[in-house]
C-alpha positions in Angstrom: -14.7 -23.0 27.2 -12.2 -20.4 26.4 -13.0 -16.7 27.2 -13.8 -14.5 24.4 -10.6 -12.7 23.5 -8.4 -15.5 24.8 -8.5 -18.0 21.8 -5.0 -18.9 20.6 -4.1 -16.8 17.6 -0.5 -18.4 17.0 -0.3 -21.1 14.3 -0.1 -24.8 15.3 3.4 -26.2 16.0 2.4 -29.1 13.8 1.5 -26.9 10.7 4.8 -24.7 11.5 7.0 -27.9 11.0 5.4 -29.0 7.9 5.3 -25.6 6.3 9.1 -24.7 7.5 10.2 -28.1 6.4 8.7 -27.7 2.7 10.1 -24.2 2.7 13.5 -25.2 3.6 13.5 -27.9 0.9 12.4 -25.3 -1.9 14.9 -22.8 -0.6 17.7 -25.2 -0.6 17.0 -26.6 -4.2 15.6 -23.2 -5.9 17.6 -20.5 -4.0 21.1 -19.7 -2.9 20.6 -18.0 0.6 22.7 -17.2 3.5 21.4 -16.5 7.0 22.7 -14.7 10.0 20.2 -15.1 13.0 22.6 -13.8 15.6 20.2 -11.0 16.6 17.2 -13.2 16.6 18.8 -15.7 19.1 19.7 -13.1 21.7 16.2 -12.0 22.3 14.0 -13.1 25.3 11.2 -15.1 24.9 8.2 -12.6 24.6 6.3 -10.9 21.9 8.1 -9.4 19.0 7.5 -7.6 15.8 9.5 -8.7 12.9 9.9 -6.0 9.9 11.5 -6.8 6.8 12.3 -4.9 3.4 9.9 -6.2 0.9 11.7 -6.2 -2.5 10.4 -9.5 -4.1 7.2 -11.7 -4.1 9.7 -14.4 -2.7 10.2 -12.6 0.5 7.7 -14.5 2.7 9.4 -17.9 1.9 12.9 -16.2 2.8 11.4 -14.7 5.9 10.0 -18.2 6.8 13.3 -19.7 6.1 15.1 -17.3 8.1 13.1 -17.4 11.1 13.3 -21.2 11.3 10.8 -23.3 13.4 9.2 -20.6 15.2 5.7 -19.7 15.1 5.0 -16.6 13.2 1.9 -14.7 12.0 2.1 -13.0 8.6 0.4 -9.7 8.0 -0.8 -10.0 4.6 -2.6 -7.9 2.0 -6.5 -8.4 1.8 -5.6 -8.9 -1.9 -4.5 -12.5 -1.1 -7.9 -13.2 0.3 -9.8 -13.1 -3.0 -8.3 -16.6 -3.6 -10.7 -19.0 -1.8 -8.3 -21.8 -2.0 -5.4 -19.7 -0.8 -7.7 -18.3 2.2 -7.9 -22.0 3.5 -4.0 -22.1 3.8 -3.8 -18.5 5.2 -6.3 -19.4 7.8 -4.4 -22.7 8.8 -1.2 -20.6 9.4 -3.0 -17.8 11.2 -2.0 -15.1 8.8 -3.5 -11.5 9.6 -5.6 -9.8 7.0 -4.7 -6.3 6.4 -6.4 -3.7 4.1 -3.5 -1.9 2.1 -3.0 1.8 2.7 -6.0 2.5 5.1 -6.7 2.0 8.5 -7.6 -1.4 9.6 -8.6 -1.7 13.5 -9.5 -5.5 13.2 -6.0 -6.2 12.0 -4.5 -4.1 14.6 -6.2 -6.0 17.4 -5.1 -9.4 15.9 -1.5 -8.3 16.1 -1.8 -7.2 19.5 -3.3 -10.5 20.5 -0.2 -12.4 19.0 2.1 -10.1 21.0 0.2 -10.7 24.2 0.5 -14.4 23.4 4.5 -14.0 23.3 4.2 -14.6 19.3 6.2 -13.1 16.6 4.3 -10.7 13.9 6.0 -10.3 10.5 5.0 -7.1 8.6 6.6 -5.2 5.7 6.1 -1.6 6.7 6.2 -0.4 2.9 2.8 -2.2 2.4 4.0 -3.7 -1.0 6.9 -4.8 -3.1 9.5 -2.2 -4.2 9.6 -2.0 -8.0 13.3 -0.9 -8.1 15.3 -2.4 -5.4 15.1 0.8 -3.2 13.0 1.2 0.1 9.8 3.0 -0.5 7.3 5.0 1.5 6.8 3.7 5.0 3.5 5.3 6.7 4.0 6.9 10.1 1.2 4.7 11.5 4.0 2.0 12.2 4.8 4.4 15.2 1.4 4.0 16.7 1.6 0.2 16.1 4.9 -0.3 17.8 3.7 2.0 21.0 0.3 0.0 20.9 2.0 -3.3 21.0 4.8 -2.4 23.4 7.1 -5.0 22.3 10.4 -5.7 20.7 11.1 -4.8 17.2 13.5 -6.8 15.1 14.4 -6.4 11.5 15.3 -8.7 8.7 17.6 -7.3 6.1 17.1 -9.2 2.6 19.7 -8.2 0.2 19.7 -9.7 -3.3 16.0 -10.6 -3.6 15.3 -7.8 -5.9 18.3 -8.7 -8.1 17.0 -12.2 -8.3 13.3 -11.6 -8.0 12.3 -8.2 -9.2 8.7 -7.4 -9.1 8.7 -6.7 -13.0 10.5 -9.8 -14.1 8.9 -12.2 -16.8 11.9 -14.7 -16.9 13.9 -16.5 -14.5 16.8 -15.1 -12.8 19.2 -16.4 -10.1 21.7 -14.8 -7.7 22.8 -15.0 -4.2 20.4 -13.8 -1.5 21.8 -12.8 2.2 19.5 -12.4 5.3 20.6 -10.9 8.5 18.5 -10.3 11.5 19.1 -7.1 13.4 17.8 -5.4 16.7 15.8 -2.3 15.9 14.0 -1.3 19.3 13.8 -3.1 22.5 10.5 -3.0 24.5 12.3 -1.0 27.1 13.4 1.5 25.1 10.0 2.5 23.5 9.0 5.0 26.2 12.3 6.7 26.0 12.2 7.4 22.3 10.3 10.1 20.4 8.0 9.4 17.5 10.7 10.6 15.0 13.4 8.3 16.6 11.1 5.3 16.4 10.3 6.0 12.8 13.9 6.8 11.9 15.3 3.4 13.6 12.4 1.6 11.6 13.2 3.0 8.3 17.0 2.8 8.5 17.1 -0.7 9.8 15.4 -1.8 6.3 16.7 0.7 4.0 18.5 -1.8 1.8 19.6 -0.2 -1.5 20.3 -3.2 -3.8 22.4 -1.3 -6.5 24.6 0.4 -4.1 25.3 -2.8 -2.6 26.1 -4.3 -5.9 29.1 -1.8 -6.3 30.8 -3.7 -3.8 29.1 -7.2 -3.6 29.1 -7.8 -7.3 26.4 -10.6 -7.3 26.3 -12.5 -10.6 22.7 -12.5 -11.8 22.2 -15.5 -14.2 19.1 -15.8 -16.6 18.2 -15.9 -20.3 16.3 -12.5 -20.1 17.5 -10.1 -17.5 15.8 -7.2 -18.9 12.4 -8.9 -19.8 9.6 -7.1 -18.0 11.5 -4.1 -17.3 9.8 -2.3 -20.2 6.6 -2.3 -18.2 8.2 -0.4 -15.4 10.6 2.1 -17.3 8.0 3.5 -19.9 9.9 6.8 -20.8 12.9 6.9 -23.1 15.6 9.1 -21.8 16.7 10.1 -25.1 13.6 11.2 -27.0 11.4 11.2 -24.0 8.7 9.5 -25.9 6.6 7.2 -23.6 5.8 3.4 -24.3 8.2 3.0 -27.0 10.8 0.8 -25.0 10.8 -2.9 -26.1 12.9 -5.5 -24.9 15.0 -8.6 -26.1 16.6 -10.6 -23.6 19.4 -8.4 -21.9 18.8 -5.3 -24.0 16.1 -2.6 -24.2 15.5 -0.4 -27.5 13.3 2.5 -28.0 11.2 2.2 -31.2 11.1 5.7 -31.9 14.7 7.1 -31.6 16.5 3.7 -31.5 18.3 4.5 -28.1 19.8 0.9 -27.0 20.5 -0.1 -23.5 22.1 -3.3 -22.1 21.9 -4.9 -18.7 24.9 -6.6 -17.7 25.5 -9.6 -15.4 25.4 -7.4 -12.3 22.2 -5.8 -13.2 24.0 -2.4 -14.2 22.7 -0.7 -17.1 25.0 0.6 -20.2 24.3 2.5 -23.7 25.1 0.1 -26.4 27.1 2.7 -28.1 28.4 6.4 -27.2 25.1 7.9 -28.8 22.8 5.7 -26.5 21.7 7.4 -23.2 21.4 5.2 -20.2 21.5 5.3 -16.3 23.6 3.4 -14.0 20.8 1.5 -12.8 16.8 1.1 -12.8 16.6 3.2 -9.7 18.0 6.4 -11.4 16.1 5.8 -14.8 12.8 5.4 -12.5 13.9 8.6 -10.8 14.3 10.4 -14.0 10.9 8.9 -15.1 9.2 10.2 -12.0 10.3 13.6 -12.6 9.3 13.7 -16.1 5.8 12.7 -14.9 5.9 15.1 -12.2 6.4 18.1 -14.8 3.0 16.6 -16.3 1.2 16.6 -13.2 2.1 20.1 -12.3 0.5 21.5 -15.6 -3.0 22.9 -14.9 -4.5 20.7 -17.6 -3.1 17.6 -16.4 -5.2 14.6 -17.2 -4.5 10.9 -17.2 -7.4 8.7 -18.6 -7.8 4.9 -19.7 -10.1 2.4 -21.0 -10.4 0.0 -18.4 -12.1 -3.3 -17.4 -13.3 -3.2 -13.6 -13.3 -6.0 -11.0 -14.7 -5.7 -7.7 -15.9 -7.7 -4.6 -19.4 -6.0 -4.7 -20.8 -9.4 -5.8 -19.1 -11.6 -3.3 -16.9 -10.4 -0.6 -14.3 -13.1 -1.1 -13.8 -12.9 -4.8 -13.0 -10.2 -7.4 -15.3 -10.4 -10.2 -15.5 -8.6 -13.5 -18.3 -6.0 -12.9 -18.0 -3.5 -15.8 -16.0 -1.4 -18.0 -15.6 2.4 -18.7 -13.0 5.0 -18.4 -10.9 6.2 -15.4 -9.8 9.6 -15.0 -7.0 11.6 -13.0 -6.8 15.1 -12.9 -5.0 17.3 -10.4 -8.2 17.6 -8.4 -10.2 14.5 -8.7 -10.0 10.7 -9.6 -13.1 9.1 -10.9 -14.5 6.0 -12.8 -17.2 6.5 -15.5 -18.7 3.5 -16.7 -20.6 0.5 -15.8 -21.0 -1.3 -12.6 -23.2 -4.6 -12.4 -25.2 -3.4 -15.5 -25.6 0.2 -14.3 -24.0 3.3 -15.8 -22.3 5.1 -12.9 -19.8 7.8 -12.1 -17.7 6.8 -9.1 -15.5 9.3 -7.4 -12.8 8.3 -5.3 -11.3 10.4 -2.4 -7.8 11.4 -4.0 -6.7 13.5 -1.1 -6.8 10.2 1.1 -4.6 8.0 -1.4 -1.1 7.0 -0.4 -0.1 4.4 -3.0 -1.8 2.2 -5.5 -1.2 -1.5 -5.2 -0.4 -2.7 -8.7 1.2 -5.5 -10.8 3.2 -4.1 -13.9 1.5 -4.4 -17.1 -1.7 -6.1 -15.3 -3.5 -3.8 -13.0 -3.8 -1.1 -10.4 -6.1 -1.1 -7.4 -7.7 2.0 -5.8 -8.2 1.5 -1.9 -11.7 2.5 -1.1 -14.0 2.1 2.0 -17.1 0.9 -0.2 -15.3 -2.1 -1.6 -12.1 -3.1 -3.6 -11.6 -1.9 -7.1 -9.2 -3.4 -9.4 -8.6 -1.7 -12.8 -7.2 -3.2 -15.7 -6.2 -0.9 -18.7 -7.5 -2.2 -21.8 -6.2 0.8 -24.2 -2.6 0.5 -23.0 -1.6 -2.2 -20.4 1.8 -0.3 -19.7 -0.2 2.7 -18.4 -0.2 1.0 -15.1 3.0 2.5 -14.1 2.1 6.0 -15.1 -0.7 5.8 -12.7 1.3 4.5 -9.8 3.8 7.1 -10.1 1.3 9.8 -10.7 -0.5 9.0 -7.5 2.8 8.6 -5.6 3.8 12.0 -6.7 0.4 13.7 -5.6 0.9 12.1 -2.1 4.6 13.3 -1.8 3.4 16.9 -2.7 0.5 16.9 -0.4 2.6 15.9 2.6 5.8 18.0 1.6 8.4 15.1 1.1 10.0 13.3 -1.7 
């Protein structure tokens, strides 16, 4: 009998061979990907942490294809575990469930076990997919994890994944993707580095800026509707400053209020259709403009963001997110609360605003509010595009509480 704590936590080599073979077939036929594995091959056989920039929902496939026939434990959001069928598969590959944007000691212990058994743990330090193709906030908690695990840290730089599979897309796109392993920190270096030096190495190693790369790489993006879905992210018109008036038709976006007309070219860059139309170089710049527009609203003393929502939660079953009620969710400069029904009872549920880092979300779909009591997913029923405004507002509040942008 195996002693408690000594159980094998790495995935079965049989399932690794099956899974990687299937992924390689999928990648070969569905993607155009290059691999540079030099830094991966030079590492000694010992526990490693693999970090990667997370710019698309296909990154797990790309990481698996890049790592090859090696056993790897993925750290995945708890959201994936609300699908009972998917959970069976995740258990087979020994994925590690992690609560997003809050401490999870159980997940940390499992990560350490994998490292102790000379395994590889794959984790995206930003916590969720970038919406615009630049790196987003990385929690300083990554420093404690690296020191606790006392293991080599390698990075996988994925370039082109956002251009090909942006989180906001609603139609198919294709372009070349390049992957490259890099050495970030060796186990021997950890005691000699300050916390800030560890953080800077992690951040810089996966700080990929897709549209800056595009200036020289010029990857051609193919698709029938390159801008389709982007109207759910870029919700503020840069010309008339109205919200939720942008509509998309294939490669073009137009404001229904002022007529501002923008086109995306084959490289993903944005252009005004006429000299009178206002645009930005890329969606990153447009997103930054939008963020500052919302920041001004947040700074107003009477700021209030409010939406009618349906609420889904795991209070009925820990393994599924079920519809549990509807009501109104409200955000002000000092509080965040839901007023409505939960399981047939009228309630006012307050959330700890000062503890929120980010809101997990899907554009024009839902946003989640991390909480210790349970999982809470909100679906706006009066304006589904409002999801983005909630995400940006919480991001701004977190930045200003911690004095950074």
